[in-house]
N, C-alpha and C positions, 0 to 999 in steps of 0.2 A: 405729819403735822397733826393738826388736830381738827380736821374737819372730816365728817363722815361722808363717804361717797360710794356710789356703785361703780367700781373700777371698770366694768365692762361697758359702761356707757360714757360717752363724751360729755361729761357734765362739768360746767365751770363751777369752781368752789371758791368762795371768797369769805374771809374771816379775819379777825384779829384776836389775839390772846395775850395773856401775861405769863411770864415765866420768872422764876427766881430760885436761888439756892446758894448754900454756902458750906464752908468747912471751918471748924474751930474745935479746940481741945476741951475747953471748959465753958461752953455756952449752951443754953437751951435751944438748940437749933430748930427743932420742930416748932416750938413756941414762937420763935422769931420769924420763921418762915410763914406761919399763919398770919402774923401781923403784917408782914410784907405783902401777902396776898390781899389783905384788906385794902392796902394802899393801891394795889393793882386791879381792884374789883371792876373799875370802869372798863377795863380791857376785855372782860368776859364775865357774864352773869349767868351762864347756863350750868356750869359744873366747876368744881374745885377739888384739889387733891394735894396730898403731901406724902412724900416718901422720906423716911429717916432711917439712920442706921450708923454703924452695924449693930445689930442686937445679938441675941444668943445664937451661937452657931454661925455668926457673921451674916445672918439673914437680915434683910431690911424690913422695916415696919412700913405699912402703907395704910392710908385711909383716904378715900375719895368718894364722891357722890354727886348727884344732880342737885343744882341749886346754888345759892349764894354761899360765900365763905361762912357766914354766920349760921347757915342752915346745915352745912356739912360738918362744921366744927362748933356746935352750939355752946360748948364750954371750953374755950381755948386754954383756960388754966390747966386743964387735964394734960395738955401737951407738954407741960413742964416736967411731967413724969416720964416722958419718952426719952430714954437714954440714947444719946446719939452724938457723933462727932460731925455728922453731915446731914443735910436735908435738901430736897428740891421740891418746888411747888409749882402749881399751874392753875390758872383760871381760864375759862374757855367760852368762846362763841363757836357756833357751828352753822352749817347751811344745809337746809333740807331735813326731812324726817330721819334719814339714816344717821345724820350727825347727832341727833338727839338721843341715840341709843346709849344706855348706861355703860355698855362695854367700851365705848369710845372715850370715856372720861380719862383724864390724864392726872399725874404721870402714868405712863404705861410701865408695868413691871413684868419682866420675863426672866425665866431661868435659861442659862446656857452653860456650856462646858466649863467655864471659869467662874461660875457662881451666879449672881443675879445682876440684872441690868435694868435701870429705870430711865425713862426718857420723857422730857417735857419739851414741847415745840411750839413756836410761834412762827407762822409763815405758810408757804405753799410750795410743794415740790412739783415742778412742771413736768418732770419725767417720771412721775409716780406710776402711771399705767405701764410704762415700759419696764421699769424696775420690778414691779410686782409680778408681771408676766414672766420675767426672767427667773425670779426666785421661786415662783410656783412650778416652773418647769424643772427646777432643781429639787423639788419635793417640799418646799416650805409650806407650813400650815399656819395661816394667819388667824389670829384671835379677834381682830378688829377690822374695820374697813377705813382706818385712818392711814395717811401716808407717813405718820410718825413711826409706825411700827416697822417701816422699811429699814430705817437706820439700824434698829436692833437686830434684824435678821442679817443685814450686811456685816455688822460687827461680829456676830456669832460665827460667820463663815471665814473670818480672818484667822491666821495662825498664831497671832501674838496674844499672850496673856495680858500684856500691858494695854489698858484701855486706850490711852492716848495714841499708841502706835497703830492700833486697829482703826481708830477713828481717822487718823492721818491718811490711812490707805483708802478708806471708803468715802469720806466726805467730798473729795474732789469729783466724785461721780454724781453728786447731787446737783440738780439743775433747778434754779429758782430762788425763792426767798426763804431763809431760815435763821432763827436764833434758837439753838438747841442748848438745853442744860441736861447733862447725862451723869449718872453715877453708877458705879459697880459696888458700892458699899465701902470702898477704900478711898476714893477721891471723888471730887466733883469737877466736871469739865464743862466749860462754856464754849460755844462755837457760833460764829457769824458767817453768813455767805459772803462770797467774794465782792459783792456790790454793797453790802451793808444795808439792804433794803429795810430790815427790821432792827430796832434798837436793842442794845444790850450793853450794860455798864458794870464796872467793877468797883466795889467799895470795901473799906476796912471796918471790921466790927469793933466796937468799943469793948476793950478787954481782951482783944486778940482774935485772930481769924479773919476770913474774907468772905464776901458775899457778892453774888451776881444778881442783877435784876433788869427787867425790861425798861424800867424808868427810875430816875433818881429819887422820885417821891417815896419809893419803898425804903431807901436808905434813911431818909428823914424819920420815917415812922419807927424804925428799929434802932435809931441813933447810931447809924453807921456813917462813915465819912467817905464821900465820893472820891475815887482815885482817878478814874479815866473811863472813857468809852472803849470798848473793844474795837480794834481795827477791822475793816472788812477782810474776811478770810482768815482771821486769827482764831487760834484755840488757846484758851487759858485753863491751866490745871491747878486746882486748889487741893492741897493735901497737907500732911504733917510737916512737910518741908517749907510750906508757904505758898507762893505763887510762881508758876512757870508759864512761859508763853512760847507758842510755836506758830509760825505762819504755815498753815496747811493748804491754803488755796492762794495762788498768785493773785494779789489784790488787783481788782479792776479799779476804775474810777469810782469813788464813793457815790452812792445813789440812795441815800436815806429818803424814805417816802415823805414827800412834802405834806401829805395828809396828816402825818403825826403832829406837825405844828398847827395845822388848821383845825383839826377836829379830835384826833384820837388821844393824844397825850394829855395828862392832867396839867392844869395851869402851873402848878408848883414844881413841875419837872423841868430839868434842863436837858436839852438835846444838842450834842456837839457844841457845848458851852453856851448855848443860847436859851434863855428862859422862855418857856412856852407862853406864859401870860404876856410878857413884854412883846414878843413877836406878834401875838394876836392883836394887841393894842395898836401896834404899828401897821398891821394889815388894815385896821379900821381907819387910821389916819389917811393912809394912801387911798383907800376906797372913797373917802370924802373928797379928796382932791380930784380923783378921776370922775366921780359921778355926784357932783353937788346937786342939791335940790332945795327948793323953798319949802320949809316945813316948820312945825311948831315944837315937836319933841322927837327924840331918838330913843329907841328901845331895842334891846337885844333879846334873842330867843335863848332862854336858859338851856344849858349852862355854858356850853362851849362858845357861844357868841357874845357873851357879856363883855369880855375884854375888847373885842373888835368894835362893839357898839359904843363903848366908852371912848375909844380912840376916835371914832367917827364924830361923836358929839363934841369932843374937845376941838378937833380940827375945824368942824363946821360952826362952832360957837353956838350950839344949840343945847338946851337942857336935856340931860339924860333922865329918863323915867323908867321905872319898873312896871311896864304895862302888861306884862304876862307873868303869871304866877304858876310855878311848876308843882305838880304833885310828885314829890320825890320818891314815892314808893312804886313808880311805874318805870319800867326799863326803856331803853332807847328805841325809837321807832325805826331808826336807820337800819337796824340789824334784824328786824322782824322778818321771818321767812315767807310770809304770804301777804298779798296785797290787802286782803280783808283785815288782817291783824294790824297792818300799818294804818289803815284808814280809821279803825276804831281806836287805835292807840293815841292819836293826837288829841281827840276830845277828852279822853281820860287824863291825859298828861298835863295839859295847859289850859289856863283860863285867863281871859282878859279882865283888867281892872277898869270897869266902865267909867268911873269918875275921873280917871286919868286920860282916857283916849276919846271920850265923847266930844264930838265937834272939832277934834284936832286933826291936823295934817301930820301923819305919823311916818317916820322913817323906821322901818323894821329891818334890823340887821341880822342876817343868818350866815352860818359858815359855808353852806353849800346848798345847791338844789340838785337832787339826784333824779328821782322819778317825777317830782313835782307834787306828790301826794301831800306831803307835810306842808309845803308852801300854800297850796290851795286851801287847806283846812285852816292854817294860821290866819290867812287874810280874811277868810269868812268869819272867823272868831272876832277879829278886830272890827270888822264892819258891823257885826251883830252888836258889838259894844258901843257903836256910834261913831267910829272913826270917820272923818270926812274924806280923807285921802289916805291911802296906804302905799308908800313907796318902798319897795323891797330892794335892799342892798346886800350883795353877797360878797363875803370877804375871801373869795377864791374865784378862779376862772370857771367857765361852764364845763361841767363834767360830760365828756363826749365819748368816753371809752371805758370798757371794763377794766378791772384790776386783775393782774395775773399773780400778784405777790402776796395775797392774804387779806385783802380788805373786801368787805361785803358790798360790792358794786355790781348791779345786774348786767345782763347782756346789753350791748350798746343800743339795740333797737328799743329797749325799755326806758332809755334815758330821755328826759324831756328836752335836753339840748342837742340830742343827736340829729344831725341833718337839719337843724333849725338855727336861724340867726337869733341873736339876743333880742332883736326887735319883736320877735314872735312870742316871746315868753310871757310878757305882761297879760295878754289876753287869755293865755292858757291857765294862769294861776289867779287871775282876777285882781291883779295889782294895777295901780295907776302908772307905775313905771318900775322897771327892774334894771339894776346896774351891777355888773360883775367886775371884780378886780381883775386886772390883766395879769397874765402869768409873769411878765417882766417885773411888775410892781410887787407881786407876791414873793418872788425870789429875792428882790431887794429888801423887803421887810424881814425875811428870814435872815438875811445877811450872808447868803451863799449864792454863787453863780448857779444858773440853771443846770449847768453841766455836772453839779455835785448833788443834785436832787432828782429823785424819780418823780416825774409829773406826767406819766403816760396817760392817765385818765383825763388829763387836760389837753394834751397836745398830740396824743396818738403815738408818741415815741416810746418804745419799750426796750430797755437795754438787752433783754433776753426774752425770747418768745418760746411757747411750747413747741 
């Protein structure tokens, strides 16, 4: 996948990334992929990369580096000159110092006996240590410390020259969460794990060809038309013949991560036919019903909580005010790898509008409380601006467990809600009151039964464990 780790240490790795890629006969695929990555930038702000081809000698072209898409591809117009029938792209988050090494940027490109192979991955392989040890015993030499490279080594050891046949043999051995996009310079292949923890969708390009992306907002950016979500365990092959589908893993019960709706996905994306913005607004409405409070105004924490806050305000009959202003040139604190960076980040990122909150009873709506660092800072900011009361309302249940499937949630012992009741949280974060949305109401807002969503970080139930 795409987090860096020391494989000989039992280190938990949590991250989220964005992947995309497509095949077309007469399209500037590298250029389109770059713009799709802009749309997916919220899923990873540490590195970006594109592989395109085939070029001369059927070799693929690659460019990747540390930083935002705009930093790695400062003049995206240059990509129109990259001749290609296919391209894949990646934006990345990582966890820990090893993950921030440049060699771990994606897509990964490797040479093997049938040519070249490029891999982009979103997720986390739970059996990465076991597979890596097995491959090393067979003489494999790894160029990175990401689990994404495991797939390439496993494919290279298969006897089939057909990429889809080799993948069909090795992918069932992978345990955990993954959305892979792979190319050998001849075709582009998309894969989802058997539970569908991480999202991946298929779209049709305007003018011919097909495109895969983590979120549907990427299709809007490149003027592609959404066709459908890939099914759990499905492999989709894009090539000159069009689109082919194979079920390579026996599908389990679908378990898309509920945090995609709550926090990670962009509001204009649709997941399983449900618009993220509308789901978040419904989360807020239900939160207002479960945890009403006497207040003067409602405000959301930018940006992922704005929709929930507006839903809360509508349901409560209270005015919605923009009491917090965001510095949009600062990255998310949720993913910062050290406590010091998280603490410093909130003050840089948000500021309260004193004229709005001064003397007011404020309902502050946020999407989640993880360590409590951000909430403590936010409430302190509101009080410094003169808020008379600050009532924190959370549009998700208490986070009580780590994530095994690719989201940056720390060890359980570092979570503010771990082994604590909701009644203990207000004192810890400095709020007058705190109210969490129940898991039942969160699932109802999404419009899916709890059995079709992964909510292990909320209830401790994980469909598959390391």
